[in-house]
KOLNUNU-696207 format. One record per residue (C-alpha): residue number from 1; y, z, x; residue in three letters. Coordinates in Angstrom, 3 decimals, padded with zeros to 6 digits. Each point is the difference from the previous one (the first is absolute). Layout:
# KOLNUNU-696207
i:py:pz:px:aa
NUM:Y:Z:X:ALA $
...
END
This chain:
# KOLNUNU-696207
i:py:pz:px:aa
1:095.233:114.050:132.120:MET $
2:-003.337:001.713:000.408:GLU $
3:-001.369:001.584:003.166:TYR $
4:-003.407:-001.656:000.007:ASP $
5:-001.077:-000.214:003.640:LEU $
6:-002.805:002.393:001.045:PRO $
7:002.169:002.040:002.374:PHE $
8:002.707:000.355:-002.681:GLU $
9:-001.968:002.367:-002.270:LYS $
10:002.286:002.999:000.729:PRO $
11:002.985:-002.202:-000.824:LEU $
12:-001.627:-001.241:-003.198:ALA $
13:-000.352:003.553:-001.271:GLN $
14:003.663:000.756:000.660:LEU $
15:001.049:-003.288:-001.570:HIS $
16:-002.015:000.773:-003.122:GLU $
17:001.698:003.396:-000.320:ARG $
18:003.441:-001.600:000.391:ILE $
19:-000.803:-002.688:-002.565:THR $
20:-001.205:002.608:-002.484:ARG $
21:003.222:001.995:000.349:LEU $
22:002.217:-003.090:-000.249:LYS $
23:-001.599:-000.971:-003.303:ARG $
24:001.680:003.029:-001.587:LYS $
25:003.443:-001.273:001.057:GLU $
26:002.697:001.989:-001.876:VAL $
27:-002.557:002.519:-001.230:GLN $
28:-000.525:001.348:003.506:LEU $
29:000.640:003.731:000.324:LYS $
30:001.995:001.316:002.973:PRO $
31:-003.202:001.249:001.654:LYS $
32:-001.628:-003.402:-000.447:GLU $
33:003.036:-001.766:001.434:ARG $
34:-000.347:002.126:003.098:GLU $
35:-003.715:-000.823:000.155:GLN $
36:000.877:-003.675:-000.228:LEU $
37:002.536:000.254:002.811:ARG $
38:-002.420:001.883:002.225:GLN $
39:-002.830:-002.421:-000.733:SER $
40:002.157:-003.032:000.854:GLU $
41:001.058:001.628:003.252:GLN $
42:-003.584:000.894:000.821:LYS $
43:-001.148:-003.557:-000.761:LEU $
44:002.571:-001.386:002.415:LYS $
45:-000.971:002.443:002.751:LEU $
46:-003.741:-000.548:-000.469:ARG $
47:000.491:-003.771:000.015:THR $
48:001.934:000.238:003.262:GLN $
49:-002.719:002.195:001.486:GLU $
50:-002.902:-002.242:-001.033:ILE $
51:001.625:-003.323:000.880:TYR $
52:001.131:001.214:003.408:SER $
53:-003.650:000.595:000.951:LYS $
54:-001.769:-003.066:-001.404:LEU $
55:-002.930:-001.209:002.050:ASP $
56:-000.780:-003.679:000.562:ALA $
57:-002.252:-000.408:-003.058:TRP $
58:002.483:001.724:-002.303:GLN $
59:002.700:-002.348:001.304:THR $
60:-002.250:-002.950:-000.849:VAL $
61:-000.306:001.338:-003.555:GLN $
62:003.782:000.220:-000.375:VAL $
63:000.417:-003.510:001.444:ALA $
64:-002.385:-001.277:-002.682:ARG $
65:001.544:001.929:-002.894:HIS $
66:000.036:-002.159:-003.115:ARG $
67:003.667:000.798:-000.696:ASP $
68:001.254:-000.634:003.529:ARG $
69:002.863:-002.541:000.114:PRO $
70:-001.086:-003.503:000.931:HIS $
71:001.804:-002.776:001.832:ALA $
72:001.454:-001.504:-003.183:VAL $
73:001.438:003.427:-000.903:ASP $
74:001.730:000.270:003.370:TYR $
75:001.336:-003.548:-000.203:LEU $
76:001.734:000.894:-003.269:LYS $
77:001.425:003.221:001.416:LEU $
78:001.149:-001.026:003.485:ILE $
79:001.039:-003.650:-000.346:CYS $
80:003.332:-001.193:-001.351:ASP $
81:-001.695:-003.275:-000.879:ASP $
82:-003.505:-001.431:000.532:PHE $
83:-001.384:-003.458:-000.699:PHE $
84:-003.771:-000.365:000.106:GLU $
85:-001.533:-003.113:001.527:LEU $
86:-003.525:-001.207:-000.754:HIS $
87:-002.819:-002.009:001.512:GLY $
88:-001.414:-000.746:003.443:ASP $
89:000.468:-003.814:-000.279:ARG $
90:-003.713:-000.392:000.758:THR $
91:-002.181:001.539:-002.696:TYR $
92:001.932:002.087:-002.507:GLY $
93:001.940:003.179:-000.666:ASP $
94:-001.338:003.500:000.624:ASN $
95:001.856:002.653:-002.080:PRO $
96:-001.194:002.718:002.406:THR $
97:002.690:-001.167:002.414:ILE $
98:003.500:000.284:-001.464:VAL $
99:002.773:-001.428:002.122:GLY $
100:003.289:-001.794:000.177:GLY $
101:003.660:000.247:001.053:PRO $
102:002.025:003.050:-000.972:ALA $
103:003.379:001.655:000.413:MET $
104:-000.658:003.377:001.558:PHE $
105:002.866:002.395:000.703:ASP $
106:002.305:-002.996:000.298:GLY $
107:-002.343:-001.835:002.385:MET $
108:-002.123:-003.106:-000.576:LYS $
109:-003.673:000.725:000.636:VAL $
110:-003.409:-001.339:-000.958:VAL $
111:-002.438:002.472:-001.532:PHE $
112:-003.765:-000.529:000.291:VAL $
113:-001.948:002.620:-001.941:CYS $
114:-003.498:000.902:-001.117:GLN $
115:-000.256:000.968:-003.671:GLU $
116:-002.988:001.708:-001.644:LYS $
117:001.023:-000.251:-003.649:GLY $
118:000.460:002.853:-002.433:ARG $
119:-002.136:-000.458:-003.122:ASP $
120:-003.550:-001.375:-000.063:LEU $
121:001.040:-003.559:-000.837:GLN $
122:002.607:-000.069:002.750:ASP $
123:-002.433:001.519:002.493:GLN $
124:-002.487:-002.764:-000.722:ARG $
125:002.682:-002.651:000.404:ARG $
126:001.068:001.471:003.328:ARG $
127:-003.562:000.818:001.120:ASN $
128:000.922:003.709:000.323:ALA $
129:002.170:-000.728:003.025:GLY $
130:-002.628:-001.906:001.992:GLN $
131:001.643:-003.286:001.038:PRO $
132:-001.784:-003.335:-000.042:HIS $
133:000.546:-002.501:002.871:PRO $
134:002.577:-001.898:-002.044:GLU $
135:001.973:003.253:-000.145:GLY $
136:000.108:000.249:003.783:TYR $
137:000.911:-003.678:000.220:ARG $
138:002.834:000.650:-002.460:LYS $
139:001.182:002.866:002.212:ALA $
140:-000.211:-002.315:003.022:HIS $
141:002.145:-002.591:-001.776:ARG $
142:002.626:002.572:-000.992:LEU $
143:000.235:001.423:003.510:MET $
144:000.416:-003.470:001.483:LYS $
145:002.825:-000.665:-002.473:GLN $
146:001.618:003.297:000.978:ALA $
147:-000.076:-001.064:003.647:GLU $
148:001.420:-003.433:-000.865:LYS $
149:003.020:001.560:-001.706:PHE $
150:000.287:002.904:002.472:ASN $
151:-000.734:002.663:-002.625:VAL $
152:-001.821:003.310:000.720:PRO $
153:-003.406:000.679:-001.547:VAL $
154:-000.989:003.241:-001.736:ILE $
155:-003.674:000.485:-000.905:CYS $
156:-001.137:002.652:-002.473:LEU $
157:-003.665:000.708:000.740:VAL $
158:-002.326:001.466:-002.623:ASP $
159:-003.586:-001.229:000.049:THR $
160:-003.503:001.464:000.312:PRO $
161:-000.828:-003.144:001.974:GLY $
162:-000.131:-003.766:-000.291:ALA $
163:-002.319:-001.493:-002.601:SER $
164:-003.506:-000.645:001.387:ILE $
165:-001.504:-002.094:-002.812:ALA $
166:-002.001:-003.084:000.945:LEU $
167:002.686:-002.307:-001.373:GLY $
168:002.602:001.633:002.249:ASP $
169:-002.133:-000.585:003.074:GLU $
170:-000.573:-003.597:-001.059:GLU $
171:003.778:-000.493:-000.283:ARG $
172:000.616:001.396:003.495:GLY $
173:000.866:003.679:-000.428:GLN $
174:-000.449:000.990:003.643:SER $
175:001.965:-003.040:001.190:THR $
176:002.851:000.704:-002.414:ALA $
177:000.340:003.579:001.265:ILE $
178:-000.292:-001.081:003.649:ALA $
179:002.737:-002.597:-000.471:GLU $
180:002.285:002.705:-001.406:ASN $
181:-000.646:002.213:003.027:LEU $
182:000.760:-002.931:002.306:TYR $
183:003.198:-000.869:-001.868:LEU $
184:001.348:003.543:-000.258:MET $
185:-000.543:000.617:003.707:ALA $
186:002.374:-002.896:000.744:ARG $
187:002.437:000.057:-002.923:LEU $
188:003.587:-000.145:001.283:ARG $
189:001.555:002.181:-002.687:VAL $
190:-000.248:003.766:-000.574:PRO $
191:-003.129:001.183:-001.817:ILE $
192:-000.508:003.418:-001.592:ILE $
193:-003.288:001.045:-001.607:ALA $
194:-000.011:003.022:-002.315:ALA $
195:-003.301:001.459:-001.154:ILE $
196:000.648:001.311:-003.511:ILE $
197:-003.547:000.923:-001.054:GLY $
198:-003.235:-001.221:001.513:GLU $
199:-000.035:-001.757:003.347:GLY $
200:-003.556:-001.258:000.123:GLY $
201:-001.523:-002.013:002.838:SER $
202:000.986:-003.587:000.816:GLY $
203:001.319:-000.364:-003.520:GLY $
204:002.887:002.279:000.984:ALA $
205:000.334:-001.239:003.576:LEU $
206:000.539:-003.521:-001.328:GLY $
207:003.493:001.156:-001.039:LEU $
208:000.594:002.674:002.628:ALA $
209:000.498:-001.600:003.412:VAL $
210:003.610:001.103:-000.069:ALA $
211:002.839:001.223:002.185:ASP $
212:-000.075:003.258:-001.931:ARG $
213:-002.944:001.397:-001.951:VAL $
214:000.944:002.905:-002.232:ILE $
215:-002.118:002.025:-002.424:MET $
216:000.888:002.082:-002.989:GLN $
217:-001.030:003.612:000.393:GLU $
218:-003.147:-000.064:-002.150:TYR $
219:-001.491:-003.337:000.988:THR $
220:-002.793:-001.042:002.311:TYR $
221:-000.647:-002.830:002.480:TYR $
222:-003.457:-000.721:001.342:THR $
223:-002.335:-002.603:001.435:VAL $
224:-002.472:000.659:-002.833:ALA $
225:000.089:002.045:-003.190:SER $
226:-001.386:003.535:000.350:PRO $
227:-002.834:-000.936:-002.361:GLU $
228:-000.971:-003.045:002.086:SER $
229:000.179:001.985:003.230:ALA $
230:-002.187:002.740:-001.528:ALA $
231:-002.659:-002.520:-000.984:VAL $
232:000.088:-001.579:003.470:ILE $
233:-000.150:003.318:001.855:ARG $
234:-002.045:002.285:-002.256:TRP $
235:-001.565:-002.471:-002.471:ARG $
236:001.489:002.094:-002.829:GLU $
237:003.317:-000.504:-001.824:VAL $
238:000.143:003.742:-000.696:LYS $
239:001.224:000.507:003.567:TYR $
240:003.231:-001.907:-000.687:ALA $
241:002.128:003.119:000.516:SER $
242:-001.553:000.591:003.433:GLU $
243:000.553:-003.646:000.881:ALA $
244:003.669:000.176:-001.004:ALA $
245:000.555:003.054:002.178:GLU $
246:-001.887:-001.482:002.952:THR $
247:001.932:-003.281:-000.131:MET $
248:003.393:001.782:-000.287:GLN $
249:001.197:-002.275:-002.807:VAL $
250:002.944:001.903:-001.514:SER $
251:003.633:-000.739:000.788:ALA $
252:000.550:003.375:001.674:LYS $
253:-003.099:-000.381:002.171:GLN $
254:000.950:-003.503:001.073:LEU $
255:003.533:001.097:000.823:GLN $
256:-001.447:002.622:002.355:ALA $
257:-001.641:-002.753:002.081:HIS $
258:003.445:-001.608:000.604:LYS $
259:-001.457:-003.514:000.283:GLN $
260:-000.812:-001.407:-003.380:PHE $
261:002.980:000.750:-002.236:ILE $
262:003.708:000.498:000.534:ASP $
263:000.988:002.390:-002.783:GLU $
264:-001.359:002.083:-002.863:VAL $
265:002.266:-000.281:-003.038:VAL $
266:000.262:003.140:-002.118:SER $
267:-001.074:-000.047:-003.652:GLU $
268:001.064:002.094:-002.999:PRO $
269:-001.721:003.355:-000.393:LEU $
270:-003.542:-000.652:-001.197:GLY $
271:-000.020:-003.682:000.971:GLY $
272:001.898:-003.188:-000.814:ALA $
273:-001.531:-000.145:-003.489:HIS $
274:002.018:003.099:-000.970:ARG $
275:003.365:-001.755:000.325:ASP $
276:000.182:-003.763:000.469:TYR $
277:003.759:-000.079:000.556:GLN $
278:000.030:002.648:002.731:VAL $
279:-002.976:-001.657:001.701:ALA $
280:001.776:-003.366:-000.133:ALA $
281:003.254:001.447:001.363:ASP $
282:-001.799:001.600:002.959:LEU $
283:-001.927:-003.197:000.749:LEU $
284:003.116:-002.151:-000.264:LYS $
285:001.960:002.240:002.360:ALA $
286:-002.723:-000.327:002.647:ALA $
287:-000.251:-003.772:-000.418:LEU $
288:003.776:-000.458:000.232:VAL $
289:000.207:002.149:003.135:ARG $
290:-002.709:-001.942:001.832:HIS $
291:001.324:-003.343:-001.199:LEU $
292:003.506:000.685:001.314:HIS $
293:-001.466:000.943:003.382:ASP $
294:-002.237:-003.074:000.251:LEU $
295:002.743:-002.427:-000.996:GLN $
296:001.925:000.866:003.173:THR $
297:-002.805:-001.493:002.148:ARG $
298:-000.406:-003.563:001.160:ALA $
299:-003.063:-001.981:-001.194:PRO $
300:-001.570:-000.091:003.487:ASP $
301:000.431:003.764:000.294:GLU $
302:-001.608:000.577:-003.412:LEU $
303:-003.046:-002.104:000.861:VAL $
304:-000.484:001.610:003.414:GLU $
305:000.367:003.560:-001.302:GLN $
306:-002.387:-000.752:-002.865:ARG $
307:-002.529:-001.354:002.492:TYR $
308:000.277:003.074:002.192:GLN $
309:-000.227:002.305:-003.027:LYS $
310:-003.375:-001.350:-001.059:PHE $
311:-001.231:-000.648:003.554:ARG $
312:-000.146:003.710:000.800:VAL $
313:-001.576:001.168:-003.257:MET $
314:-003.233:001.836:000.625:GLY $
315:000.542:000.030:003.752:HIS $
316:-002.050:002.689:001.711:VAL $
317:000.811:000.995:003.565:GLY $
318:-002.752:000.261:002.590:GLN $
319:-001.044:003.489:000.966:ALA $
320:000.132:000.880:003.665:SER $
321:-003.415:000.002:001.742:MET $
322:001.166:002.397:002.726:ALA $
END
């Protein structure tokens, strides 16, 4: 896999050298074998160094990487069984939202996920991860069913934001998202939201009013995309990197505030796109741990703690006037 992000240029050069040496295979001389070993070690060390110091905008770039695992990839890797359900029983089916019952580490759960699509055709079908109102209504229906059968809900969040086309507004986009927020605040079963890529605006929040909100290491979560915030603040999209840093959108930055998320889940060296299986194993372990903890709590306790969790977000104490 190539190193194609702007800040990965030093890694790309090392990777090219390693690839060139590996092409020789059995024809490698002892000196070249040593060069190969040293180059691989250096690549690992440089990757660790660079990825340990990513700023907010660089984290956004990793979260958007074209090869990053999507929700459907994780469903295949972490579920023992998954059965997808379709339709909102009002208008139609939105493939951007993928959800249904699953067996997960021996437990019955309902997954509700946002899926961007991989190739161009699939991206068009799934609207590049931007859900339509019927998608949020489908999610609402699935979460209500989960509550009816006393089954926990796990949401995998990965969206640049909800779709804002005229047709979506005509079909009640804002109402569909608001109804999800209202439902999730009162749902009497455990809810975990995991941000696995982009966590953009109300499109992400529509699946993230949860008992536990966790983020993979190289993901972001924000009220508006860095590009949108740059246009609002500076009237120029070129200031997106400054906007990302100002808004503190990365998982590590949000964890430092100790209000918005509950855990940062580690990723393989160089990002989740470098090793899907390792990324899935790390994500699954975190989900299982939180799920076991939440299942020990009574429904009334879950609802009250969820209320208190979101009630204090963004609270700013008053400074003394003395």
